[in-house]
PALUM-388263 format. One record per residue: residue number from 1; residue in one letter; chain; x, y, z of N, C-alpha, C, O, CB in turn. Coordinates in steps of 0.02 Angstrom, whole numbers, always signed. Last residue first. Glycine has a CB too. Example, Ala and Ser with C-alpha at 12.3 -4.5 7.8 and 13.67 -1.06 7.14 Angstrom:
! PALUM-388263
+-----+----+----+--------+--------+--------+--------+--------+--------+--------+--------+--------+--------+--------+--------+--------+--------+--------+
!   i ! aa ! ch !    n.X !    n.Y !    n.Z !   ca.X !   ca.Y !   ca.Z !    c.X !    c.Y !    c.Z !    o.X !    o.Y !    o.Z !   cb.X !   cb.Y !   cb.Z !
+-----+----+----+--------+--------+--------+--------+--------+--------+--------+--------+--------+--------+--------+--------+--------+--------+--------+
!   2 !  S !  A !   +642 !   -112 !   +354 !   +684 !    -53 !   +357 !   +645 !     +2 !   +394 !   +670 !    +57 !   +402 !   +704 !    -30 !   +286 !
!   1 !  A !  A !   +660 !   -284 !   +390 !   +615 !   -225 !   +390 !   +660 !   -165 !   +390 !   +712 !   -166 !   +423 !   +565 !   -224 !   +452 !
+-----+----+----+--------+--------+--------+--------+--------+--------+--------+--------+--------+--------+--------+--------+--------+--------+--------+
This chain:
! PALUM-388263
+-----+----+----+--------+--------+--------+--------+--------+--------+--------+--------+--------+--------+--------+--------+--------+--------+--------+
!   i ! aa ! ch !    n.X !    n.Y !    n.Z !   ca.X !   ca.Y !   ca.Z !    c.X !    c.Y !    c.Z !    o.X !    o.Y !    o.Z !   cb.X !   cb.Y !   cb.Z !
+-----+----+----+--------+--------+--------+--------+--------+--------+--------+--------+--------+--------+--------+--------+--------+--------+--------+
!  98 !  X !  A !  -1182 !   +662 !    -35 !  -1243 !   +677 !    -48 !  -1263 !   +720 !    -86 !  -1324 !   +729 !    -93 !  -1265 !   +687 !     -7 !
!  97 !  X !  A !  -1039 !   +626 !    -26 !  -1088 !   +570 !    -62 !  -1139 !   +623 !    -95 !  -1144 !   +633 !   -156 !  -1133 !   +507 !     -1 !
!  96 !  X !  A !  -1007 !   +663 !    +94 !  -1003 !   +692 !    +39 !  -1047 !   +668 !    -31 !  -1078 !   +701 !    -73 !   -938 !   +690 !    +32 !
!  95 !  X !  A !  -1053 !   +580 !   +189 !  -1091 !   +622 !   +194 !  -1067 !   +670 !   +121 !  -1108 !   +708 !    +97 !  -1086 !   +651 !   +269 !
!  94 !  X !  A !  -1070 !   +380 !   +158 !  -1021 !   +461 !   +150 !  -1052 !   +516 !   +133 !  -1079 !   +520 !    +78 !   -966 !   +465 !    +95 !
!  93 !  X !  A !  -1120 !   +254 !   +222 !  -1141 !   +325 !   +256 !  -1091 !   +365 !   +249 !  -1061 !   +390 !   +297 !  -1159 !   +324 !   +330 !
!  92 !  X !  A !  -1052 !   +144 !   +289 !  -1085 !   +160 !   +198 !  -1084 !   +221 !   +188 !  -1047 !   +245 !   +145 !  -1167 !   +141 !   +175 !
!  91 !  X !  A !  -1034 !   +162 !   +420 !  -1092 !   +129 !   +402 !  -1113 !   +127 !   +321 !  -1168 !   +113 !   +297 !  -1144 !   +162 !   +441 !
!  90 !  X !  A !   -919 !   +206 !   +472 !   -947 !   +232 !   +439 !  -1017 !   +217 !   +407 !  -1049 !   +257 !   +373 !   -909 !   +239 !   +412 !
!  89 !  X !  A !   -847 !    +60 !   +467 !   -851 !    +92 !   +534 !   -921 !   +146 !   +545 !   -962 !   +144 !   +591 !   -779 !   +135 !   +542 !
!  88 !  X !  A !   -843 !    +47 !   +342 !   -895 !     -8 !   +372 !   -888 !    +32 !   +438 !   -942 !    +32 !   +467 !   -872 !   -103 !   +374 !
!  87 !  X !  A !   -756 !   +113 !   +290 !   -837 !   +133 !   +275 !   -882 !    +88 !   +310 !   -944 !    +89 !   +309 !   -860 !   +127 !   +196 !
!  86 !  X !  A !   -651 !    +80 !   +352 !   -678 !   +133 !   +391 !   -734 !   +136 !   +355 !   -778 !   +166 !   +386 !   -639 !   +199 !   +399 !
!  85 !  X !  A !   -612 !    -53 !   +286 !   -623 !    -25 !   +371 !   -673 !    +34 !   +384 !   -723 !    +32 !   +420 !   -549 !     +6 !   +403 !
!  84 !  X !  A !   -591 !     -1 !   +143 !   -647 !    -45 !   +174 !   -662 !    -25 !   +266 !   -708 !     +5 !   +294 !   -615 !   -136 !   +163 !
!  83 !  X !  A !   -471 !    +50 !   +201 !   -529 !    +83 !   +181 !   -578 !    +64 !   +180 !   -623 !    +96 !   +207 !   -531 !   +101 !   +139 !
!  82 !  X !  A !   -384 !    -11 !   +238 !   -379 !    +29 !   +279 !   -466 !    +46 !   +268 !   -510 !    +53 !   +312 !   -315 !    +83 !   +265 !
!  81 !  X !  A !   -375 !    -96 !   +115 !   -406 !   -117 !   +169 !   -434 !    -66 !   +238 !   -483 !    -76 !   +275 !   -359 !   -162 !   +187 !
!  80 !  X !  A !   -321 !    -17 !    +25 !   -390 !    -36 !    +26 !   -437 !    -55 !    +88 !   -494 !    -42 !   +106 !   -391 !    -86 !    -13 !
!  79 !  X !  A !   -202 !    +21 !    +86 !   -250 !    +75 !   +103 !   -304 !    +30 !    +79 !   -350 !    +34 !   +120 !   -242 !   +153 !    +67 !
!  78 !  X !  A !   -151 !   -146 !    +73 !   -153 !    -93 !   +165 !   -205 !    -33 !   +167 !   -242 !    -23 !   +215 !    -63 !    -41 !   +186 !
!  77 !  X !  A !   -121 !   -142 !    -34 !   -171 !   -180 !     -6 !   -206 !   -142 !    +46 !   -262 !   -118 !    +56 !   -145 !   -242 !    +20 !
!  76 !  X !  A !    -28 !    -76 !   -106 !   -108 !    -85 !   -140 !   -132 !    -92 !    -93 !   -178 !    -52 !    -84 !   -133 !   -140 !   -190 !
!  75 !  X !  A !    +79 !    -82 !    -37 !    +48 !    +10 !    -43 !     -6 !    -13 !    -84 !    -39 !    +34 !   -105 !   +107 !    +86 !    -90 !
!  74 !  X !  A !   +119 !   -200 !    -27 !   +103 !   -184 !    +27 !    +29 !   -109 !    +22 !    -24 !    -94 !    +49 !   +182 !   -167 !    +61 !
!  73 !  X !  A !   +155 !   -206 !   -145 !    +66 !   -264 !   -175 !    +39 !   -233 !    -77 !    -19 !   -236 !    -54 !    +87 !   -426 !   -196 !
!  72 !  X !  A !   +271 !   -130 !   -149 !   +212 !   -119 !   -187 !   +152 !   -135 !   -159 !   +105 !    -96 !   -149 !   +215 !   -150 !   -242 !
!  71 !  X !  A !   +328 !   -211 !    -58 !   +310 !   -147 !    -31 !   +239 !   -124 !    -92 !   +181 !   -108 !    -80 !   +391 !    -89 !    -31 !
!  70 !  X !  A !   +371 !   -326 !   -128 !   +330 !   -338 !    -72 !   +302 !   -287 !    -70 !   +241 !   -293 !    -78 !   +355 !   -354 !    -13 !
!  69 !  X !  A !   +453 !   -295 !   -230 !   +377 !   -309 !   -261 !   +325 !   -334 !   -202 !   +267 !   -353 !   -210 !   +380 !   -374 !   -324 !
!  68 !  X !  A !   +560 !   -249 !   -147 !   +517 !   -180 !   -202 !   +447 !   -216 !   -195 !   +397 !   -192 !   -169 !   +548 !   -169 !   -312 !
!  67 !  X !  A !   +598 !   -366 !    -99 !   +563 !   -308 !    -65 !   +514 !   -247 !   -106 !   +461 !   -218 !    -98 !   +621 !   -271 !    -31 !
!  66 !  X !  A !   +654 !   -427 !   -201 !   +593 !   -451 !   -204 !   +579 !   -389 !   -134 !   +518 !   -377 !   -135 !   +585 !   -548 !   -197 !
!  65 !  X !  A !   +756 !   -293 !   -312 !   +743 !   -335 !   -261 !   +698 !   -350 !   -231 !   +670 !   -298 !   -213 !   +766 !   -329 !   -227 !
!  64 !  X !  A !   +809 !   -354 !   -504 !   +743 !   -306 !   -437 !   +725 !   -342 !   -362 !   +694 !   -395 !   -352 !   +644 !   -301 !   -477 !
!  63 !  X !  A !   +866 !   -352 !   -600 !   +900 !   -380 !   -519 !   +872 !   -332 !   -491 !   +895 !   -282 !   -462 !   +989 !   -384 !   -498 !
!  62 !  X !  A !   +774 !   -451 !   -728 !   +812 !   -392 !   -679 !   +844 !   -402 !   -650 !   +870 !   -457 !   -653 !   +790 !   -360 !   -641 !
!  61 !  X !  A !   +764 !   -508 !   -883 !   +761 !   -524 !   -809 !   +813 !   -488 !   -795 !   +869 !   -483 !   -820 !   +765 !   -598 !   -783 !
!  60 !  X !  A !   +640 !   -469 !   -963 !   +717 !   -446 !   -973 !   +720 !   -474 !   -904 !   +674 !   -460 !   -866 !   +743 !   -356 !   -990 !
!  59 !  X !  A !   +514 !   -515 !   -966 !   +530 !   -492 !  -1051 !   +607 !   -477 !  -1038 !   +643 !   -471 !  -1088 !   +479 !   -407 !  -1089 !
!  58 !  X !  A !   +502 !   -513 !   -826 !   +463 !   -574 !   -876 !   +498 !   -542 !   -948 !   +494 !   -589 !   -987 !   +352 !   -574 !   -875 !
!  57 !  X !  A !   +498 !   -380 !   -788 !   +572 !   -434 !   -783 !   +554 !   -477 !   -807 !   +605 !   -508 !   -822 !   +606 !   -461 !   -720 !
!  56 !  X !  A !   +390 !   -306 !   -849 !   +486 !   -298 !   -865 !   +532 !   -327 !   -854 !   +588 !   -325 !   -879 !   +520 !   -255 !   -844 !
!  55 !  X !  A !   +309 !   -357 !   -785 !   +334 !   -366 !   -862 !   +393 !   -366 !   -881 !   +432 !   -401 !   -913 !   +315 !   -326 !   -903 !
!  54 !  X !  A !   +301 !   -301 !   -658 !   +330 !   -387 !   -662 !   +351 !   -405 !   -747 !   +390 !   -447 !   -768 !   +251 !   -453 !   -633 !
!  53 !  X !  A !   +310 !   -176 !   -698 !   +374 !   -189 !   -660 !   +378 !   -289 !   -679 !   +422 !   -326 !   -700 !   +361 !   -158 !   -553 !
!  52 !  X !  A !   +183 !   -162 !   -733 !   +263 !   -128 !   -777 !   +323 !   -188 !   -752 !   +361 !   -226 !   -781 !   +297 !    -23 !   -736 !
!  51 !  X !  A !   +113 !   -194 !   -628 !   +115 !   -227 !   -686 !   +159 !   -210 !   -730 !   +175 !   -253 !   -771 !    +64 !   -226 !   -714 !
!  50 !  X !  A !   +172 !   -104 !   -516 !   +178 !   -171 !   -508 !   +166 !   -208 !   -597 !   +210 !   -244 !   -622 !   +115 !   -195 !   -444 !
!  49 !  X !  A !   +117 !    +25 !   -598 !   +189 !    +18 !   -586 !   +185 !    -60 !   -569 !   +197 !    -90 !   -621 !   +223 !    +71 !   -524 !
!  48 !  X !  A !    -30 !    -16 !   -560 !    +14 !     -2 !   -654 !    +75 !    -33 !   -634 !    +91 !    -92 !   -644 !    +36 !    +99 !   -692 !
!  47 !  X !  A !    -48 !    -26 !   -417 !    -50 !    -75 !   -467 !    -27 !    -74 !   -550 !    -12 !   -120 !   -587 !   -113 !    -88 !   -463 !
!  46 !  X !  A !     +6 !    +77 !   -401 !    +38 !    +70 !   -383 !    +40 !    -13 !   -406 !    +88 !    -51 !   -413 !    +37 !   +103 !   -329 !
!  45 !  X !  A !   -124 !   +165 !   -450 !    -62 !   +206 !   -477 !     -5 !   +129 !   -446 !    +40 !   +129 !   -488 !    -49 !   +312 !   -427 !
!  44 !  X !  A !   -238 !   +102 !   -386 !   -221 !   +103 !   -446 !   -149 !   +121 !   -472 !   -122 !    +86 !   -515 !   -262 !   +139 !   -470 !
!  43 !  X !  A !   -218 !   +162 !   -238 !   -194 !    +97 !   -239 !   -178 !    +78 !   -338 !   -127 !    +51 !   -358 !   -263 !    +43 !   -193 !
!  42 !  X !  A !   -220 !   +303 !   -266 !   -139 !   +276 !   -259 !   -115 !   +181 !   -250 !    -63 !   +148 !   -251 !   -112 !   +318 !   -177 !
!  41 !  X !  A !   -339 !   +312 !   -305 !   -292 !   +315 !   -344 !   -219 !   +305 !   -324 !   -170 !   +299 !   -362 !   -302 !   +367 !   -369 !
!  40 !  X !  A !   -406 !   +266 !   -180 !   -408 !   +226 !   -255 !   -345 !   +264 !   -294 !   -299 !   +226 !   -310 !   -495 !   +238 !   -305 !
!  39 !  X !  A !   -345 !   +333 !    -80 !   -336 !   +242 !    -80 !   -359 !   +255 !   -135 !   -306 !   +261 !   -166 !   -378 !   +177 !    -29 !
!  38 !  X !  A !   -375 !   +477 !   -111 !   -309 !   +442 !   -125 !   -312 !   +348 !   -115 !   -278 !   +310 !   -149 !   -249 !   +479 !    -65 !
!  37 !  X !  A !   -518 !   +469 !   -101 !   -501 !   +483 !   -181 !   -410 !   +452 !   -173 !   -384 !   +416 !   -216 !   -513 !   +592 !   -209 !
!  36 !  X !  A !   -534 !   +455 !    +24 !   -567 !   +383 !    -26 !   -545 !   +398 !   -100 !   -549 !   +359 !   -147 !   -668 !   +375 !    -27 !
!  35 !  X !  A !   -490 !   +530 !   +102 !   -454 !   +482 !   +109 !   -485 !   +436 !    +31 !   -454 !   +395 !     -3 !   -464 !   +451 !   +190 !
!  34 !  X !  A !   -519 !   +669 !    +60 !   -481 !   +653 !     +8 !   -466 !   +582 !    +23 !   -433 !   +553 !    -21 !   -422 !   +697 !     -1 !
!  33 !  X !  A !   -644 !   +632 !   +112 !   -656 !   +620 !    +56 !   -614 !   +621 !    +30 !   -617 !   +593 !    -25 !   -690 !   +643 !    +32 !
!  32 !  X !  A !   -641 !   +626 !   +256 !   -651 !   +530 !   +223 !   -639 !   +557 !   +131 !   -628 !   +514 !    +89 !   -774 !   +476 !   +244 !
!  31 !  X !  A !   -524 !   +668 !   +336 !   -567 !   +685 !   +272 !   -571 !   +612 !   +257 !   -532 !   +565 !   +251 !   -533 !   +738 !   +207 !
!  30 !  X !  A !   -467 !   +616 !   +474 !   -479 !   +698 !   +453 !   -510 !   +693 !   +401 !   -554 !   +734 !   +412 !   -418 !   +748 !   +440 !
!  29 !  X !  A !   -492 !   +461 !   +466 !   -496 !   +507 !   +516 !   -528 !   +589 !   +498 !   -585 !   +613 !   +505 !   -424 !   +508 !   +541 !
!  28 !  X !  A !   -427 !   +456 !   +336 !   -488 !   +431 !   +340 !   -527 !   +480 !   +401 !   -573 !   +520 !   +393 !   -482 !   +348 !   +356 !
!  27 !  X !  A !   -281 !   +493 !   +372 !   -306 !   +516 !   +323 !   -399 !   +501 !   +341 !   -429 !   +551 !   +361 !   -267 !   +478 !   +254 !
!  26 !  X !  A !   -269 !   +396 !   +494 !   -291 !   +465 !   +512 !   -311 !   +487 !   +442 !   -370 !   +505 !   +444 !   -232 !   +513 !   +548 !
!  25 !  X !  A !   -244 !   +286 !   +393 !   -288 !   +292 !   +457 !   -284 !   +361 !   +482 !   -345 !   +368 !   +487 !   -267 !   +242 !   +515 !
!  24 !  X !  A !   -124 !   +300 !   +301 !   -207 !   +294 !   +281 !   -266 !   +332 !   +320 !   -308 !   +375 !   +305 !   -228 !   +217 !   +290 !
!  23 !  X !  A !    -31 !   +326 !   +425 !    -57 !   +377 !   +375 !   -101 !   +374 !   +342 !   -135 !   +424 !   +335 !    -26 !   +392 !   +336 !
!  22 !  X !  A !    -49 !   +184 !   +470 !    -44 !   +259 !   +501 !    -96 !   +305 !   +473 !   -155 !   +319 !   +482 !    +26 !   +293 !   +486 !
!  21 !  X !  A !    -19 !   +108 !   +360 !    -89 !    +93 !   +425 !   -122 !   +152 !   +452 !   -181 !   +170 !   +457 !    -62 !    +56 !   +503 !
!  20 !  X !  A !   +106 !   +144 !   +323 !    +68 !   +151 !   +285 !    -14 !   +154 !   +328 !    -56 !   +199 !   +320 !    +87 !    +99 !   +235 !
!  19 !  X !  A !   +182 !    +87 !   +465 !   +166 !   +190 !   +410 !   +147 !   +182 !   +403 !   +107 !   +184 !   +450 !   +182 !   +243 !   +358 !
!  18 !  X !  A !   +148 !    -46 !   +459 !   +144 !    +19 !   +520 !   +123 !    +84 !   +497 !    +73 !   +119 !   +504 !   +216 !    +37 !   +555 !
!  17 !  X !  A !   +221 !    -65 !   +344 !   +136 !    -79 !   +349 !   +148 !    -27 !   +421 !   +155 !    +34 !   +415 !    +96 !   -188 !   +363 !
!  16 !  X !  A !   +365 !    -42 !   +386 !   +316 !    -24 !   +303 !   +228 !     -3 !   +313 !   +191 !    +44 !   +299 !   +315 !   -116 !   +243 !
!  15 !  X !  A !   +377 !   -108 !   +477 !   +379 !    -34 !   +476 !   +352 !     -6 !   +392 !   +329 !    +42 !   +362 !   +468 !     -8 !   +498 !
!  14 !  X !  A !   +378 !   -232 !   +403 !   +325 !   -225 !   +455 !   +311 !   -147 !   +480 !   +256 !   -125 !   +498 !   +348 !   -270 !   +518 !
!  13 !  X !  A !   +471 !   -251 !   +333 !   +415 !   -222 !   +305 !   +360 !   -217 !   +326 !   +306 !   -204 !   +298 !   +404 !   -241 !   +261 !
!  12 !  X !  A !   +568 !   -243 !   +418 !   +573 !   -177 !   +395 !   +491 !   -165 !   +347 !   +462 !   -113 !   +332 !   +654 !   -171 !   +343 !
!  11 !  X !  A !   +547 !   -373 !   +458 !   +530 !   -312 !   +529 !   +524 !   -249 !   +494 !   +490 !   -203 !   +518 !   +601 !   -300 !   +595 !
!  10 !  X !  A !   +577 !   -467 !   +348 !   +530 !   -451 !   +393 !   +515 !   -397 !   +431 !   +456 !   -379 !   +431 !   +533 !   -484 !   +425 !
!   9 !  X !  A !   +696 !   -443 !   +307 !   +658 !   -429 !   +264 !   +588 !   -427 !   +324 !   +557 !   -375 !   +333 !   +664 !   -483 !   +196 !
!   8 !  X !  A !   +836 !   -461 !   +428 !   +788 !   -522 !   +383 !   +746 !   -463 !   +385 !   +743 !   -429 !   +436 !   +755 !   -611 !   +420 !
!   7 !  X !  A !  +1015 !   -462 !   +349 !   +953 !   -418 !   +402 !   +896 !   -464 !   +375 !   +898 !   -496 !   +322 !   +935 !   -313 !   +385 !
!   6 !  X !  A !  +1124 !   -512 !   +259 !  +1072 !   -549 !   +307 !  +1020 !   -532 !   +350 !   +986 !   -572 !   +383 !  +1099 !   -576 !   +344 !
!   5 !  X !  A !  +1177 !   -401 !   +248 !  +1166 !   -442 !   +210 !  +1108 !   -499 !   +232 !  +1053 !   -512 !   +207 !  +1227 !   -463 !   +197 !
!   4 !  X !  A !  +1276 !   -381 !   +355 !  +1231 !   -317 !   +328 !  +1171 !   -358 !   +293 !  +1114 !   -344 !   +313 !  +1276 !   -260 !   +266 !
!   3 !  X !  A !  +1328 !   -539 !   +451 !  +1325 !   -472 !   +373 !  +1269 !   -445 !   +368 !  +1216 !   -476 !   +374 !  +1334 !   -498 !   +290 !
!   2 !  X !  A !  +1384 !   -617 !   +559 !  +1321 !   -579 !   +545 !  +1348 !   -542 !   +485 !  +1404 !   -516 !   +490 !  +1291 !   -530 !   +610 !
!   1 !  X !  A !  +1483 !   -739 !   +612 !  +1483 !   -680 !   +598 !  +1422 !   -671 !   +564 !  +1402 !   -722 !   +537 !  +1539 !   -661 !   +566 !
+-----+----+----+--------+--------+--------+--------+--------+--------+--------+--------+--------+--------+--------+--------+--------+--------+--------+
């Protein structure tokens, strides 16, 4: 018999990756200016949250689930990868920087 806790984490993380990728790809297609700042700000905030979580977990062991850290890493890496891809596609020429 399969219990609810035995569901695999990978399909859920794949859904998170796909949703974040689609949102940021659409944002880059819609407005590169907003997408650039959103990518930088969101990734920076997520790095700070991840660091605070790791330090808090080292100081006092908590019951933070493993998927929490995975989602934070996904929220850092995927926007940066999408951003680098679109900067490459645009040839590094951002018209709003002129």
